[in-house]
PyMOL Python script that loads the backbone (N, CA, C, O; Angstrom):
from pymol import cmd

cmd.read_pdbstr("""\
ATOM      1  N   UNK A   1     -22.792   8.822  -4.735  1.00  0.00           N
ATOM      2  CA  UNK A   1     -22.712   8.443  -5.724  1.00  0.00           C
ATOM      3  C   UNK A   1     -20.939   7.657  -5.895  1.00  0.00           C
ATOM      4  O   UNK A   1     -19.832   8.025  -5.503  1.00  0.00           O
ATOM      5  N   UNK A   2     -21.403   6.512  -6.634  1.00  0.00           N
ATOM      6  CA  UNK A   2     -19.998   5.718  -7.055  1.00  0.00           C
ATOM      7  C   UNK A   2     -19.909   5.697  -8.210  1.00  0.00           C
ATOM      8  O   UNK A   2     -20.794   5.595  -9.059  1.00  0.00           O
ATOM      9  N   UNK A   3     -18.461   5.823  -8.343  1.00  0.00           N
ATOM     10  CA  UNK A   3     -17.781   6.220 -10.029  1.00  0.00           C
ATOM     11  C   UNK A   3     -17.146   5.258 -10.408  1.00  0.00           C
ATOM     12  O   UNK A   3     -15.959   5.266 -10.083  1.00  0.00           O
ATOM     13  N   UNK A   4     -17.677   4.005 -11.269  1.00  0.00           N
ATOM     14  CA  UNK A   4     -17.322   2.629 -11.590  1.00  0.00           C
ATOM     15  C   UNK A   4     -16.497   2.916 -12.896  1.00  0.00           C
ATOM     16  O   UNK A   4     -16.282   1.955 -13.635  1.00  0.00           O
ATOM     17  N   UNK A   5     -15.914   4.419 -13.320  1.00  0.00           N
ATOM     18  CA  UNK A   5     -15.094   4.724 -14.265  1.00  0.00           C
ATOM     19  C   UNK A   5     -13.476   4.093 -13.573  1.00  0.00           C
ATOM     20  O   UNK A   5     -13.028   3.466 -14.532  1.00  0.00           O
ATOM     21  N   UNK A   6     -13.024   4.038 -13.070  1.00  0.00           N
ATOM     22  CA  UNK A   6     -12.102   4.121 -12.216  1.00  0.00           C
ATOM     23  C   UNK A   6     -11.510   2.775 -12.567  1.00  0.00           C
ATOM     24  O   UNK A   6     -10.367   2.502 -12.932  1.00  0.00           O
ATOM     25  N   UNK A   7     -12.595   1.976 -12.363  1.00  0.00           N
ATOM     26  CA  UNK A   7     -12.100   0.514 -12.824  1.00  0.00           C
ATOM     27  C   UNK A   7     -12.335   0.055 -14.075  1.00  0.00           C
ATOM     28  O   UNK A   7     -12.207  -1.110 -14.453  1.00  0.00           O
ATOM     29  N   UNK A   8     -12.752   1.185 -14.843  1.00  0.00           N
ATOM     30  CA  UNK A   8     -12.624   0.537 -16.046  1.00  0.00           C
ATOM     31  C   UNK A   8     -11.034   1.290 -16.881  1.00  0.00           C
ATOM     32  O   UNK A   8     -10.596   0.956 -17.981  1.00  0.00           O
ATOM     33  N   UNK A   9     -10.579   2.104 -16.159  1.00  0.00           N
ATOM     34  CA  UNK A   9      -9.255   2.220 -16.292  1.00  0.00           C
ATOM     35  C   UNK A   9      -8.109   1.346 -16.189  1.00  0.00           C
ATOM     36  O   UNK A   9      -7.111   1.347 -16.910  1.00  0.00           O
ATOM     37  N   UNK A  10      -8.381   0.577 -15.173  1.00  0.00           N
ATOM     38  CA  UNK A  10      -7.559  -0.690 -14.625  1.00  0.00           C
ATOM     39  C   UNK A  10      -7.430  -1.576 -15.861  1.00  0.00           C
ATOM     40  O   UNK A  10      -6.391  -2.153 -16.183  1.00  0.00           O
ATOM     41  N   UNK A  11      -8.802  -1.635 -16.646  1.00  0.00           N
ATOM     42  CA  UNK A  11      -8.759  -2.883 -17.533  1.00  0.00           C
ATOM     43  C   UNK A  11      -8.223  -2.372 -19.173  1.00  0.00           C
ATOM     44  O   UNK A  11      -8.182  -3.181 -20.100  1.00  0.00           O
ATOM     45  N   UNK A  12      -7.840  -0.935 -19.327  1.00  0.00           N
ATOM     46  CA  UNK A  12      -7.078  -0.773 -20.581  1.00  0.00           C
ATOM     47  C   UNK A  12      -5.525  -0.662 -20.032  1.00  0.00           C
ATOM     48  O   UNK A  12      -5.040   0.088 -19.185  1.00  0.00           O
ATOM     49  N   UNK A  13      -4.874  -1.805 -20.926  1.00  0.00           N
ATOM     50  CA  UNK A  13      -3.287  -1.631 -20.879  1.00  0.00           C
ATOM     51  C   UNK A  13      -2.949  -0.428 -21.105  1.00  0.00           C
ATOM     52  O   UNK A  13      -3.150   0.342 -22.044  1.00  0.00           O
ATOM     53  N   UNK A  14      -2.125  -0.316 -19.618  1.00  0.00           N
ATOM     54  CA  UNK A  14      -0.588   0.650 -19.989  1.00  0.00           C
ATOM     55  C   UNK A  14      -0.865   2.516 -19.776  1.00  0.00           C
ATOM     56  O   UNK A  14      -0.149   3.517 -19.811  1.00  0.00           O
ATOM     57  N   UNK A  15      -2.438   2.196 -19.533  1.00  0.00           N
ATOM     58  CA  UNK A  15      -3.166   3.619 -18.740  1.00  0.00           C
ATOM     59  C   UNK A  15      -2.287   4.031 -17.112  1.00  0.00           C
ATOM     60  O   UNK A  15      -1.625   5.032 -16.837  1.00  0.00           O
ATOM     61  N   UNK A  16      -2.609   2.847 -16.283  1.00  0.00           N
ATOM     62  CA  UNK A  16      -2.080   3.473 -14.839  1.00  0.00           C
ATOM     63  C   UNK A  16      -2.870   3.667 -13.823  1.00  0.00           C
ATOM     64  O   UNK A  16      -4.049   3.328 -13.719  1.00  0.00           O
ATOM     65  N   UNK A  17      -2.065   4.338 -12.909  1.00  0.00           N
ATOM     66  CA  UNK A  17      -2.735   4.990 -12.074  1.00  0.00           C
ATOM     67  C   UNK A  17      -3.155   6.265 -12.380  1.00  0.00           C
ATOM     68  O   UNK A  17      -4.192   6.866 -12.101  1.00  0.00           O
ATOM     69  N   UNK A  18      -2.166   6.577 -13.007  1.00  0.00           N
ATOM     70  CA  UNK A  18      -1.937   8.569 -12.909  1.00  0.00           C
ATOM     71  C   UNK A  18      -3.172   8.673 -13.653  1.00  0.00           C
ATOM     72  O   UNK A  18      -3.524   9.823 -13.390  1.00  0.00           O
ATOM     73  N   UNK A  19      -4.182   8.101 -14.540  1.00  0.00           N
ATOM     74  CA  UNK A  19      -5.305   8.657 -14.929  1.00  0.00           C
ATOM     75  C   UNK A  19      -6.878   7.936 -14.154  1.00  0.00           C
ATOM     76  O   UNK A  19      -7.983   8.430 -14.375  1.00  0.00           O
ATOM     77  N   UNK A  20      -6.701   6.946 -13.422  1.00  0.00           N
ATOM     78  CA  UNK A  20      -8.008   7.155 -12.356  1.00  0.00           C
ATOM     79  C   UNK A  20      -7.299   8.309 -11.421  1.00  0.00           C
ATOM     80  O   UNK A  20      -8.004   9.224 -10.995  1.00  0.00           O
ATOM     81  N   UNK A  21      -6.081   8.263 -11.148  1.00  0.00           N
ATOM     82  CA  UNK A  21      -6.116   9.884  -9.874  1.00  0.00           C
ATOM     83  C   UNK A  21      -6.575  10.759 -10.633  1.00  0.00           C
ATOM     84  O   UNK A  21      -7.505  11.365 -10.100  1.00  0.00           O
ATOM     85  N   UNK A  22      -6.304  11.140 -11.780  1.00  0.00           N
ATOM     86  CA  UNK A  22      -6.895  12.227 -12.603  1.00  0.00           C
ATOM     87  C   UNK A  22      -8.418  12.082 -12.174  1.00  0.00           C
ATOM     88  O   UNK A  22      -8.815  12.659 -11.161  1.00  0.00           O
ATOM     89  N   UNK A  23      -9.341  11.240 -13.019  1.00  0.00           N
ATOM     90  CA  UNK A  23     -10.192  11.448 -13.219  1.00  0.00           C
ATOM     91  C   UNK A  23     -10.975  11.136 -11.648  1.00  0.00           C
ATOM     92  O   UNK A  23     -12.002  11.771 -11.410  1.00  0.00           O
ATOM     93  N   UNK A  24     -10.561  10.355 -10.826  1.00  0.00           N
ATOM     94  CA  UNK A  24     -11.224  10.535  -9.711  1.00  0.00           C
ATOM     95  C   UNK A  24     -11.129  11.687  -8.590  1.00  0.00           C
ATOM     96  O   UNK A  24     -11.850  11.588  -7.597  1.00  0.00           O
ATOM     97  N   UNK A  25     -10.477  12.498  -8.695  1.00  0.00           N
ATOM     98  CA  UNK A  25      -9.969  14.034  -8.300  1.00  0.00           C
ATOM     99  C   UNK A  25     -11.124  14.726  -9.012  1.00  0.00           C
ATOM    100  O   UNK A  25     -12.174  15.047  -8.456  1.00  0.00           O
ATOM    101  N   UNK A  26     -10.915  14.869  -9.932  1.00  0.00           N
ATOM    102  CA  UNK A  26     -11.793  15.225 -11.137  1.00  0.00           C
ATOM    103  C   UNK A  26     -13.167  15.502 -10.874  1.00  0.00           C
ATOM    104  O   UNK A  26     -13.717  16.603 -10.850  1.00  0.00           O
ATOM    105  N   UNK A  27     -13.778  14.086 -10.631  1.00  0.00           N
ATOM    106  CA  UNK A  27     -15.378  13.817 -10.215  1.00  0.00           C
ATOM    107  C   UNK A  27     -15.454  14.173  -8.709  1.00  0.00           C
ATOM    108  O   UNK A  27     -16.558  14.340  -8.190  1.00  0.00           O
ATOM    109  N   UNK A  28     -14.468  14.278  -8.094  1.00  0.00           N
ATOM    110  CA  UNK A  28     -14.635  14.878  -6.586  1.00  0.00           C
ATOM    111  C   UNK A  28     -14.573  16.400  -6.258  1.00  0.00           C
ATOM    112  O   UNK A  28     -14.816  16.879  -5.150  1.00  0.00           O
ATOM    113  N   UNK A  29     -14.196  17.131  -7.430  1.00  0.00           N
ATOM    114  CA  UNK A  29     -14.110  18.302  -7.187  1.00  0.00           C
ATOM    115  C   UNK A  29     -15.626  18.799  -7.582  1.00  0.00           C
ATOM    116  O   UNK A  29     -16.294  19.643  -6.986  1.00  0.00           O
ATOM    117  N   UNK A  30     -16.115  17.771  -9.173  1.00  0.00           N
ATOM    118  CA  UNK A  30     -17.202  18.511  -9.542  1.00  0.00           C
ATOM    119  C   UNK A  30     -18.382  18.418  -8.645  1.00  0.00           C
ATOM    120  O   UNK A  30     -19.280  19.242  -8.474  1.00  0.00           O
ATOM    121  N   UNK A  31     -18.179  17.092  -8.033  1.00  0.00           N
ATOM    122  CA  UNK A  31     -19.486  16.661  -6.971  1.00  0.00           C
ATOM    123  C   UNK A  31     -19.535  17.622  -5.580  1.00  0.00           C
ATOM    124  O   UNK A  31     -20.459  17.391  -4.801  1.00  0.00           O
ATOM    125  N   UNK A  32     -18.678  18.573  -5.279  1.00  0.00           N
ATOM    126  CA  UNK A  32     -18.276  18.639  -4.375  1.00  0.00           C
ATOM    127  C   UNK A  32     -19.172  20.203  -3.682  1.00  0.00           C
ATOM    128  O   UNK A  32     -19.535  20.985  -4.561  1.00  0.00           O
ATOM    129  N   UNK A  33     -19.389  20.479  -2.694  1.00  0.00           N
ATOM    130  CA  UNK A  33     -20.375  21.567  -2.671  1.00  0.00           C
ATOM    131  C   UNK A  33     -19.345  22.562  -2.601  1.00  0.00           C
ATOM    132  O   UNK A  33     -19.767  23.560  -3.184  1.00  0.00           O
ATOM    133  N   UNK A  34     -17.843  22.809  -2.025  1.00  0.00           N
ATOM    134  CA  UNK A  34     -16.657  23.811  -2.457  1.00  0.00           C
ATOM    135  C   UNK A  34     -15.830  23.466  -3.648  1.00  0.00           C
ATOM    136  O   UNK A  34     -14.612  23.352  -3.509  1.00  0.00           O
ATOM    137  N   UNK A  35     -16.161  23.364  -4.323  1.00  0.00           N
ATOM    138  CA  UNK A  35     -14.666  23.102  -5.282  1.00  0.00           C
ATOM    139  C   UNK A  35     -13.525  23.634  -5.676  1.00  0.00           C
ATOM    140  O   UNK A  35     -12.509  23.156  -6.179  1.00  0.00           O
ATOM    141  N   UNK A  36     -14.020  25.248  -5.210  1.00  0.00           N
ATOM    142  CA  UNK A  36     -13.025  26.431  -4.682  1.00  0.00           C
ATOM    143  C   UNK A  36     -11.916  25.749  -4.053  1.00  0.00           C
ATOM    144  O   UNK A  36     -10.804  26.017  -4.507  1.00  0.00           O
ATOM    145  N   UNK A  37     -12.014  24.706  -2.854  1.00  0.00           N
ATOM    146  CA  UNK A  37     -11.003  24.613  -1.866  1.00  0.00           C
ATOM    147  C   UNK A  37     -10.127  23.471  -2.418  1.00  0.00           C
ATOM    148  O   UNK A  37      -9.084  23.093  -1.884  1.00  0.00           O
ATOM    149  N   UNK A  38     -10.665  22.962  -3.549  1.00  0.00           N
ATOM    150  CA  UNK A  38      -9.703  21.689  -4.032  1.00  0.00           C
ATOM    151  C   UNK A  38      -8.069  22.952  -4.642  1.00  0.00           C
ATOM    152  O   UNK A  38      -7.965  24.015  -5.255  1.00  0.00           O
ATOM    153  N   UNK A  39      -6.929  21.747  -3.848  1.00  0.00           N
ATOM    154  CA  UNK A  39      -5.766  22.188  -5.119  1.00  0.00           C
ATOM    155  C   UNK A  39      -4.896  22.825  -3.390  1.00  0.00           C
ATOM    156  O   UNK A  39      -3.684  22.883  -3.187  1.00  0.00           O
ATOM    157  N   UNK A  40      -6.197  23.272  -2.259  1.00  0.00           N
ATOM    158  CA  UNK A  40      -5.439  23.319  -1.215  1.00  0.00           C
ATOM    159  C   UNK A  40      -5.009  22.515   0.033  1.00  0.00           C
ATOM    160  O   UNK A  40      -4.560  22.892   1.116  1.00  0.00           O
ATOM    161  N   UNK A  41      -5.378  20.881  -0.622  1.00  0.00           N
ATOM    162  CA  UNK A  41      -5.231  19.906   0.625  1.00  0.00           C
ATOM    163  C   UNK A  41      -6.404  19.814   1.304  1.00  0.00           C
ATOM    164  O   UNK A  41      -6.292  19.714   2.525  1.00  0.00           O
ATOM    165  N   UNK A  42      -7.717  19.822   0.754  1.00  0.00           N
ATOM    166  CA  UNK A  42      -8.725  19.310   1.302  1.00  0.00           C
ATOM    167  C   UNK A  42      -8.823  17.444   1.141  1.00  0.00           C
ATOM    168  O   UNK A  42      -8.708  16.670   0.191  1.00  0.00           O
ATOM    169  N   UNK A  43      -9.021  17.326   2.225  1.00  0.00           N
ATOM    170  CA  UNK A  43      -9.139  15.964   2.320  1.00  0.00           C
ATOM    171  C   UNK A  43     -10.240  15.131   1.098  1.00  0.00           C
ATOM    172  O   UNK A  43      -9.932  14.116   0.472  1.00  0.00           O
ATOM    173  N   UNK A  44     -11.102  15.625   1.028  1.00  0.00           N
ATOM    174  CA  UNK A  44     -11.940  14.910  -0.292  1.00  0.00           C
ATOM    175  C   UNK A  44     -11.150  14.983  -1.666  1.00  0.00           C
ATOM    176  O   UNK A  44     -11.860  14.457  -2.523  1.00  0.00           O
ATOM    177  N   UNK A  45     -10.204  15.338  -2.094  1.00  0.00           N
ATOM    178  CA  UNK A  45      -9.477  15.809  -3.393  1.00  0.00           C
ATOM    179  C   UNK A  45      -8.474  14.482  -2.488  1.00  0.00           C
ATOM    180  O   UNK A  45      -8.716  13.432  -3.083  1.00  0.00           O
ATOM    181  N   UNK A  46      -7.926  14.330  -1.834  1.00  0.00           N
ATOM    182  CA  UNK A  46      -6.911  13.742  -1.468  1.00  0.00           C
ATOM    183  C   UNK A  46      -7.462  12.214  -1.138  1.00  0.00           C
ATOM    184  O   UNK A  46      -6.859  11.229  -1.565  1.00  0.00           O
ATOM    185  N   UNK A  47      -8.565  12.119  -0.405  1.00  0.00           N
ATOM    186  CA  UNK A  47      -8.995  10.641  -0.374  1.00  0.00           C
ATOM    187  C   UNK A  47      -9.640   9.984  -1.804  1.00  0.00           C
ATOM    188  O   UNK A  47      -9.556   8.810  -2.165  1.00  0.00           O
ATOM    189  N   UNK A  48     -10.229  10.976  -2.421  1.00  0.00           N
ATOM    190  CA  UNK A  48     -10.181  10.639  -3.512  1.00  0.00           C
ATOM    191  C   UNK A  48      -8.972   9.933  -4.801  1.00  0.00           C
ATOM    192  O   UNK A  48      -9.099   8.977  -5.565  1.00  0.00           O
ATOM    193  N   UNK A  49      -7.986  10.772  -4.614  1.00  0.00           N
ATOM    194  CA  UNK A  49      -7.349   9.973  -5.670  1.00  0.00           C
ATOM    195  C   UNK A  49      -6.312   8.447  -5.234  1.00  0.00           C
ATOM    196  O   UNK A  49      -5.625   7.667  -5.894  1.00  0.00           O
ATOM    197  N   UNK A  50      -6.658   8.584  -3.839  1.00  0.00           N
ATOM    198  CA  UNK A  50      -6.062   8.039  -3.213  1.00  0.00           C
ATOM    199  C   UNK A  50      -6.663   6.653  -3.649  1.00  0.00           C
ATOM    200  O   UNK A  50      -6.093   5.695  -4.172  1.00  0.00           O
ATOM    201  N   UNK A  51      -8.231   6.850  -3.212  1.00  0.00           N
ATOM    202  CA  UNK A  51      -9.126   5.333  -3.696  1.00  0.00           C
ATOM    203  C   UNK A  51      -8.950   5.223  -4.926  1.00  0.00           C
ATOM    204  O   UNK A  51      -8.730   4.073  -5.307  1.00  0.00           O
ATOM    205  N   UNK A  52      -8.971   6.085  -5.759  1.00  0.00           N
ATOM    206  CA  UNK A  52      -8.920   5.489  -6.978  1.00  0.00           C
ATOM    207  C   UNK A  52      -7.452   4.799  -7.204  1.00  0.00           C
ATOM    208  O   UNK A  52      -7.492   3.939  -8.085  1.00  0.00           O
ATOM    209  N   UNK A  53      -6.481   4.939  -6.752  1.00  0.00           N
ATOM    210  CA  UNK A  53      -5.106   4.213  -7.290  1.00  0.00           C
ATOM    211  C   UNK A  53      -5.436   2.842  -6.636  1.00  0.00           C
ATOM    212  O   UNK A  53      -5.073   1.803  -7.187  1.00  0.00           O
ATOM    213  N   UNK A  54      -6.182   2.832  -5.361  1.00  0.00           N
ATOM    214  CA  UNK A  54      -6.202   1.537  -4.931  1.00  0.00           C
ATOM    215  C   UNK A  54      -7.223   0.398  -5.833  1.00  0.00           C
ATOM    216  O   UNK A  54      -7.034  -0.810  -5.971  1.00  0.00           O
ATOM    217  N   UNK A  55      -8.338   1.236  -6.371  1.00  0.00           N
ATOM    218  CA  UNK A  55      -9.025   0.627  -7.314  1.00  0.00           C
ATOM    219  C   UNK A  55      -9.090   0.139  -8.058  1.00  0.00           C
ATOM    220  O   UNK A  55      -9.684  -0.938  -8.109  1.00  0.00           O
ATOM    221  N   UNK A  56      -8.260   0.928  -9.429  1.00  0.00           N
ATOM    222  CA  UNK A  56      -7.525   0.405 -10.658  1.00  0.00           C
ATOM    223  C   UNK A  56      -6.886  -0.887 -10.695  1.00  0.00           C
ATOM    224  O   UNK A  56      -7.010  -1.625 -11.672  1.00  0.00           O
ATOM    225  N   UNK A  57      -5.854  -1.357  -9.148  1.00  0.00           N
ATOM    226  CA  UNK A  57      -5.749  -2.714  -9.491  1.00  0.00           C
ATOM    227  C   UNK A  57      -6.213  -3.577  -9.815  1.00  0.00           C
ATOM    228  O   UNK A  57      -5.709  -4.483 -10.479  1.00  0.00           O
ATOM    229  N   UNK A  58      -7.654  -3.460  -9.278  1.00  0.00           N
ATOM    230  CA  UNK A  58      -8.557  -5.199  -9.647  1.00  0.00           C
ATOM    231  C   UNK A  58      -9.191  -4.842 -11.123  1.00  0.00           C
ATOM    232  O   UNK A  58      -9.713  -5.837 -11.627  1.00  0.00           O
ATOM    233  N   UNK A  59      -9.255  -3.885 -11.780  1.00  0.00           N
ATOM    234  CA  UNK A  59      -9.608  -4.084 -12.907  1.00  0.00           C
ATOM    235  C   UNK A  59      -8.252  -4.312 -13.830  1.00  0.00           C
ATOM    236  O   UNK A  59      -8.560  -4.876 -14.880  1.00  0.00           O
ATOM    237  N   UNK A  60      -6.740  -4.011 -13.721  1.00  0.00           N
ATOM    238  CA  UNK A  60      -5.476  -4.557 -14.283  1.00  0.00           C
ATOM    239  C   UNK A  60      -5.191  -6.272 -14.024  1.00  0.00           C
ATOM    240  O   UNK A  60      -4.435  -6.982 -14.687  1.00  0.00           O
ATOM    241  N   UNK A  61      -5.861  -6.593 -13.104  1.00  0.00           N
ATOM    242  CA  UNK A  61      -5.729  -7.968 -13.028  1.00  0.00           C
ATOM    243  C   UNK A  61      -6.428  -8.409 -14.088  1.00  0.00           C
ATOM    244  O   UNK A  61      -5.717  -9.132 -14.786  1.00  0.00           O
ATOM    245  N   UNK A  62      -7.707  -8.259 -14.578  1.00  0.00           N
ATOM    246  CA  UNK A  62      -8.566  -8.509 -15.977  1.00  0.00           C
ATOM    247  C   UNK A  62      -7.890  -9.178 -16.683  1.00  0.00           C
ATOM    248  O   UNK A  62      -7.864 -10.370 -16.992  1.00  0.00           O
ATOM    249  N   UNK A  63      -7.091  -7.938 -17.026  1.00  0.00           N
ATOM    250  CA  UNK A  63      -6.038  -8.132 -18.198  1.00  0.00           C
ATOM    251  C   UNK A  63      -4.791  -9.172 -18.338  1.00  0.00           C
ATOM    252  O   UNK A  63      -4.271  -9.785 -19.270  1.00  0.00           O
ATOM    253  N   UNK A  64      -4.559  -9.046 -16.814  1.00  0.00           N
ATOM    254  CA  UNK A  64      -3.041 -10.048 -17.052  1.00  0.00           C
ATOM    255  C   UNK A  64      -4.197 -11.712 -16.713  1.00  0.00           C
ATOM    256  O   UNK A  64      -3.602 -12.778 -16.869  1.00  0.00           O
ATOM    257  N   UNK A  65      -5.380 -11.774 -16.382  1.00  0.00           N
ATOM    258  CA  UNK A  65      -6.041 -13.065 -16.252  1.00  0.00           C
ATOM    259  C   UNK A  65      -6.453 -13.456 -18.246  1.00  0.00           C
ATOM    260  O   UNK A  65      -6.389 -14.555 -18.796  1.00  0.00           O
ATOM    261  N   UNK A  66      -6.720 -12.538 -18.673  1.00  0.00           N
ATOM    262  CA  UNK A  66      -7.418 -12.262 -20.049  1.00  0.00           C
ATOM    263  C   UNK A  66      -5.995 -12.954 -20.995  1.00  0.00           C
ATOM    264  O   UNK A  66      -6.287 -14.016 -21.544  1.00  0.00           O
ATOM    265  N   UNK A  67      -4.629 -12.503 -21.215  1.00  0.00           N
ATOM    266  CA  UNK A  67      -3.501 -13.180 -21.337  1.00  0.00           C
ATOM    267  C   UNK A  67      -3.050 -14.063 -21.182  1.00  0.00           C
ATOM    268  O   UNK A  67      -2.218 -14.601 -21.913  1.00  0.00           O
ATOM    269  N   UNK A  68      -3.601 -14.550 -19.908  1.00  0.00           N
ATOM    270  CA  UNK A  68      -2.613 -15.526 -19.262  1.00  0.00           C
ATOM    271  C   UNK A  68      -1.262 -15.620 -19.084  1.00  0.00           C
ATOM    272  O   UNK A  68      -0.586 -16.642 -19.204  1.00  0.00           O
ATOM    273  N   UNK A  69      -0.739 -14.079 -18.677  1.00  0.00           N
ATOM    274  CA  UNK A  69       0.427 -14.482 -18.132  1.00  0.00           C
ATOM    275  C   UNK A  69       1.037 -14.676 -17.180  1.00  0.00           C
ATOM    276  O   UNK A  69       0.661 -14.278 -16.078  1.00  0.00           O
ATOM    277  N   UNK A  70       1.990 -15.252 -17.348  1.00  0.00           N
ATOM    278  CA  UNK A  70       2.584 -16.570 -15.902  1.00  0.00           C
ATOM    279  C   UNK A  70       3.537 -15.596 -15.814  1.00  0.00           C
ATOM    280  O   UNK A  70       3.944 -14.689 -16.540  1.00  0.00           O
ATOM    281  N   UNK A  71       3.920 -16.270 -14.124  1.00  0.00           N
ATOM    282  CA  UNK A  71       4.684 -15.169 -13.116  1.00  0.00           C
ATOM    283  C   UNK A  71       6.126 -16.397 -13.554  1.00  0.00           C
ATOM    284  O   UNK A  71       7.228 -15.854 -13.475  1.00  0.00           O
ATOM    285  N   UNK A  72       6.155 -17.787 -13.944  1.00  0.00           N
ATOM    286  CA  UNK A  72       7.244 -18.344 -14.003  1.00  0.00           C
ATOM    287  C   UNK A  72       7.001 -19.353 -15.247  1.00  0.00           C
ATOM    288  O   UNK A  72       5.882 -19.724 -15.601  1.00  0.00           O
ATOM    289  N   UNK A  73       8.225 -19.744 -15.859  1.00  0.00           N
ATOM    290  CA  UNK A  73       8.191 -20.248 -17.199  1.00  0.00           C
ATOM    291  C   UNK A  73       7.444 -21.296 -17.374  1.00  0.00           C
ATOM    292  O   UNK A  73       7.347 -21.806 -18.491  1.00  0.00           O
TER     293      UNK A  73
END
""", "prot")
cmd.dss("prot")
cmd.show_as("cartoon", "prot")
cmd.util.cbc("prot")
cmd.orient("prot")
């Protein structure tokens, strides 16, 4: 199951990667067959939070393009 909410986190200004990481970790724990193993370094939790860290960046570009923030004056 693909969780598209982490893309939406990037669209909200000033939310950042922390919220995306927590949301992805929580969803991975909820859908895991062994949720009691989370918090011990299980690869499922690490991969979920790291992939969301990369996924929210694409959504943050929408905000930059909407406000037309230029890099040079």
